C-alpha positions in Angstrom: -9.9 -30.0 -5.2 -8.3 -32.6 -7.4 -4.5 -32.7 -8.0 -5.1 -32.1 -11.7 -7.2 -29.0 -11.1 -4.5 -27.6 -8.8 -1.9 -28.1 -11.5 -4.1 -26.3 -14.0 -4.4 -23.3 -11.7 -0.6 -23.2 -11.2 0.6 -23.1 -14.8 -0.7 -21.5 -17.9 0.9 -21.9 -21.3 0.3 -19.0 -23.6 0.5 -19.1 -27.4 2.9 -17.0 -29.3 1.1 -14.0 -30.7 2.0 -12.0 -33.8 3.0 -8.3 -33.3 0.1 -5.9 -33.0 -0.7 -3.7 -35.9 -2.7 -0.5 -35.4 -4.8 1.1 -38.0 -5.4 4.8 -38.4 -8.9 4.5 -36.9 -7.5 2.8 -33.7 -4.8 5.4 -33.4 -7.4 8.2 -33.8 -9.7 6.8 -31.1 -6.9 6.9 -28.6 -4.8 9.8 -29.7 -3.3 12.3 -27.4 -3.9 16.0 -27.9 -0.5 16.7 -29.4 -0.8 13.7 -31.8 -3.9 15.2 -33.6 -2.0 16.9 -36.4 -0.4 13.6 -37.3 -3.7 11.7 -37.1 -5.2 14.2 -39.5 -2.4 13.6 -42.0 -2.8 9.9 -41.7 -6.5 10.2 -42.4 -5.7 12.2 -45.5 -3.1 9.6 -46.6 -5.7 6.8 -46.2 -8.2 8.8 -48.3 -5.7 9.2 -51.0 -4.8 5.5 -51.0 -8.5 4.6 -51.2 -8.8 6.9 -54.3 -5.6 5.4 -55.8 -7.1 1.9 -55.4 -9.8 3.0 -57.9 -7.3 3.6 -60.6 -6.4 7.2 -60.0 -2.6 8.0 -60.0 -2.0 9.9 -56.7 1.5 8.6 -56.0 3.0 12.1 -55.9 0.3 13.4 -53.5 0.7 10.3 -51.3 4.5 10.6 -51.2 4.2 14.3 -50.3 1.7 13.7 -47.5 3.8 10.9 -46.1 6.8 13.2 -45.9 4.7 15.8 -44.2 3.5 13.2 -41.7 7.0 12.0 -40.9 8.2 15.6 -40.4 5.2 16.3 -38.1 6.0 13.2 -36.0 9.6 14.1 -35.7 8.9 17.7 -34.8 6.4 16.6 -32.1 8.3 13.6 -30.6 11.7 15.2 -30.7 10.5 18.0 -28.5 8.1 16.4 -26.0 8.0 18.0 -22.6 8.4 15.7 -19.5 4.6 15.9 -19.0 3.9 14.8 -22.5 6.3 11.8 -22.1 4.3 10.8 -19.1 1.1 10.9 -21.2 2.8 8.7 -23.9 3.9 6.3 -21.1 0.2 6.0 -20.2 -1.0 5.7 -23.8 -3.8 3.1 -24.0 -2.3 1.5 -27.0 1.2 1.3 -25.6 2.6 -2.3 -25.5 2.3 -4.0 -22.1 4.4 -6.8 -20.4 2.5 -9.7 -22.0 2.9 -8.2 -25.5 6.7 -8.3 -25.0 6.7 -11.7 -23.4 4.7 -13.3 -26.2 6.8 -11.7 -28.9 10.3 -12.0 -27.4 10.1 -15.4 -25.7 8.8 -18.8 -26.4 7.3 -21.5 -24.2 6.2 -19.1 -21.6 4.7 -20.8 -18.5 3.0 -18.4 -16.0 3.1 -19.4 -12.4 0.5 -18.2 -10.0 0.1 -17.4 -6.3 2.3 -16.3 -3.4 1.5 -19.4 -1.2 0.3 -17.1 1.6 -2.9 -15.3 0.4 -3.8 -15.4 -3.3 -2.7 -14.7 -6.8 -2.3 -11.1 -7.8 -3.0 -10.6 -11.5 -1.3 -7.2 -11.6 2.0 -9.0 -11.7 2.7 -11.8 -14.2 5.6 -14.2 -13.5 7.0 -17.3 -14.9 9.6 -19.0 -17.0 10.2 -19.0 -20.7 12.9 -19.5 -23.4 14.9 -16.5 -24.6 16.5 -17.4 -27.9 16.5 -21.0 -26.8 17.8 -20.5 -23.2 15.8 -20.5 -20.0 14.8 -17.1 -18.5 12.6 -15.9 -15.7 10.3 -13.1 -16.7 8.3 -10.9 -14.3 6.3 -7.8 -14.9 3.4 -5.5 -14.1 0.4 -6.0 -16.4 -2.3 -3.5 -17.1 -5.6 -4.2 -18.9 -6.9 -3.2 -22.3 -10.5 -2.6 -21.2 -12.3 -1.8 -18.0 -13.0 -5.5 -17.1 -9.3 -6.5 -17.4 -8.1 -3.4 -15.7 -10.3 -4.2 -12.7 -8.9 -7.7 -12.7 -5.3 -6.5 -12.9 -5.9 -3.5 -10.5 -4.7 -1.1 -13.3 -1.2 -2.6 -13.0 -1.0 -1.7 -9.3 0.2 -4.7 -7.4 -0.9 -5.9 -3.9 1.5 -7.4 -1.4 0.7 -10.9 -2.7 2.0 -9.8 -6.1 5.4 -8.8 -4.8 5.5 -12.0 -2.7 4.7 -14.1 -5.8 7.4 -12.3 -7.7 10.0 -13.1 -5.0 8.9 -16.7 -4.9 9.5 -17.0 -8.6 12.8 -15.2 -8.3 14.0 -17.7 -5.7 13.1 -20.5 -8.1 15.2 -18.7 -10.8 18.1 -18.5 -8.4 17.8 -22.2 -7.5 18.1 -23.1 -11.1 20.7 -20.5 -12.1 18.3 -18.7 -14.4 18.7 -15.0 -15.3 15.8 -12.7 -14.5 14.1 -10.1 -16.7 11.7 -7.6 -15.1 9.3 -5.3 -17.0 8.1 -2.4 -14.9 4.9 -0.6 -15.8 2.9 0.6 -12.8 1.5 3.9 -11.5 2.4 2.6 -8.0 1.6 -0.1 -5.5 -2.1 -0.7 -4.8 -3.1 1.9 -2.1 -6.2 0.1 -0.7 -6.9 -0.7 2.9 -6.7 -4.5 2.3 -3.2 -4.1 0.7 -2.0 -2.1 3.7 -3.5 -4.7 6.2 -1.6 -7.4 4.4 1.7 -5.6 4.6 2.2 -3.6 1.4 5.3 -1.7 2.7 6.9 -4.8 4.2 6.4 -6.8 1.0 8.1 -4.1 -1.1 10.9 -3.6 1.5 11.5 -7.4 1.6 11.8 -7.6 -2.1 14.3 -4.7 -2.2 16.5 -6.5 0.3 16.2 -10.0 -1.2 16.6 -8.8 -4.9 19.9 -7.2 -3.8 21.1 -10.6 -2.6 20.1 -12.8 -5.5 23.1 -14.5 -7.2 21.7 -14.5 -10.7 21.8 -11.7 -13.3 18.8 -9.3 -13.1 17.9 -6.9 -15.9 15.1 -4.4 -15.3 13.3 -2.4 -18.0 10.7 0.4 -17.3 8.4 0.0 -20.3 5.7 2.6 -19.3 5.1 4.0 -15.9 7.6 3.5 -13.2 5.9 4.8 -10.1 7.4 4.9 -6.6 7.8 1.7 -4.5 5.4 -0.1 -6.8 8.2 0.0 -9.4 11.0 -0.7 -7.0 9.3 -3.9 -5.7 10.6 -5.7 -8.8 13.1 -3.0 -9.9 16.5 -3.8 -8.2 18.7 -5.0 -11.0 22.3 -5.3 -12.2 21.2 -3.3 -15.3 18.2 -0.8 -15.2 16.9 0.7 -18.5 14.0 3.1 -19.2 12.2 3.3 -22.5 12.5 6.6 -24.3 8.9 7.6 -23.6 8.6 5.9 -20.2 9.1 7.6 -16.8 10.6 6.5 -13.5 9.9 8.6 -10.4 9.4 8.6 -6.7 5.8 9.8 -7.2 3.4 10.6 -10.0 3.3 14.2 -11.3 -0.3 14.6 -10.0 0.7 13.3 -6.5 3.7 15.6 -6.4 1.7 18.6 -7.5 -1.0 17.9 -4.9 1.6 17.7 -2.1 3.8 20.7 -3.1 1.2 23.1 -4.4 -2.1 21.6 -3.2 -3.1 21.7 -6.9 -3.0 18.6 -9.0 -3.5 20.8 -12.2 0.1 21.7 -11.9 1.2 18.3 -13.0 3.2 19.7 -15.9 5.3 21.8 -13.5 5.8 18.7 -11.2 6.8 16.5 -14.1 9.5 19.0 -15.1 10.8 19.3 -11.5 10.9 15.5 -10.9 13.5 14.8 -13.6 11.6 11.6 -14.5 12.4 11.1 -18.2 14.9 8.6 -19.4 17.4 11.3 -20.5 17.3 13.0 -17.1 17.7 9.7 -15.3 20.6 8.7 -17.4 22.3 12.1 -16.8 21.7 11.7 -13.0 23.2 8.2 -13.0 20.0 6.6 -11.8 19.7 4.2 -14.8 22.2 2.5 -17.1 20.8 3.7 -20.4 17.7 4.7 -22.4 16.1 2.3 -24.9 15.1 4.1 -28.1 11.6 4.0 -29.4 10.5 4.3 -33.1 9.3 7.7 -34.3 5.9 8.3 -32.7 6.4 6.0 -29.8 6.2 2.3 -29.0 2.5 2.1 -29.9 3.2 3.0 -33.5 5.7 0.3 -34.2 5.6 -2.5 -31.7 7.9 -4.9 -33.6 10.7 -2.3 -33.9 10.4 -1.5 -30.2 10.5 -5.1 -29.1 13.6 -5.7 -31.3 15.3 -2.7 -29.6 14.5 -4.4 -26.2 15.9 -7.7 -27.5 19.2 -6.2 -28.5 19.5 -4.3 -25.1 18.7 -7.4 -23.1 21.1 -9.6 -25.1 23.9 -7.1 -24.6 23.2 -6.8 -20.9 23.1 -10.5 -20.2 26.3 -11.0 -22.2 28.1 -8.5 -20.0 26.6 -10.0 -16.8 27.6 -13.6 -17.8 31.2 -12.6 -17.4 30.7 -11.7 -13.7 31.0 -14.6 -11.2 27.6 -15.3 -9.6 29.0 -14.7 -6.1 30.1 -11.2 -7.1 26.8 -10.1 -8.4 25.2 -9.0 -5.1 28.2 -6.9 -4.1 28.3 -5.1 -7.5 24.5 -4.6 -7.4 24.8 -3.1 -3.9 27.6 -0.7 -5.0 25.5 0.3 -8.0 22.6 1.5 -5.9 24.8 3.1 -3.2 26.4 5.4 -5.8 23.0 7.0 -6.6 22.4 10.5 -5.1 24.5 13.0 -3.4 25.5 12.7 0.2 27.0 15.5 2.4 28.9 14.5 5.5 29.1 17.1 8.3 
């Protein structure tokens, strides 16, 4: 293989993409059961606007329908159950890591391969510019269709994905570049091949090594935060969870299957696991919750991304005041404070 071809495989420069806008039809095709009343109102509003475009004055009816829709959204999303938030976290139209990278950063260059086995497309990693300054960005990536999901293993990383992530983190440390991690995975890939190649060891190694990195690390759970698959890139100085994301030691379905031998009790398991951002903040597991627009991140991507930008800016500003040599110690203490210990 020529040197030029090798270089092309190593780096990939992605163009900046405009924020995604979703029409009523797209939302209707992927709507969750509890979103249906809102979708029906949106269809009605679209019909009224189509009639108004033909010269009929329907401004009063449109305004009234829009108020009803906003009230319906607020009533639904202000009172979501933990299981419903899990469903929103898995919404097929929810923004993924690459959506945020392409909107929030510039000059992103993706690096590939773990230098041991292969390149795992379930994790994207590379360097970019964050408001003109260098940043290392790493995150799980799911697919938008069946073909891409198979390529990206539905966002479930193999050992080589975690080893690739650590390789890039070491480069970031070498060049004193802060690290931003986007977590969105149902869990690490559970296949035989992944186990043969040391899945547990790869995750455990990352936990230890991320704890020792001497650069600031900010972690954001943007969708699913499942078990060790999330923790493999989840050890940070600041850890945030999106309002409609979840962060848990196991999926609700897995928990229900273990506790009650009945995966249909996922709703009970979700409630017991305390996996929502509000619960996690109250328990001291995360630093804060990042708010989402009314209706979820998939309804207003740009507003969601700007909330993330503000949170990350604030976090890195705080961490910049901490000497690099002190970061590992403070990170260690942060995680040691989690949970309750009884000494006998």
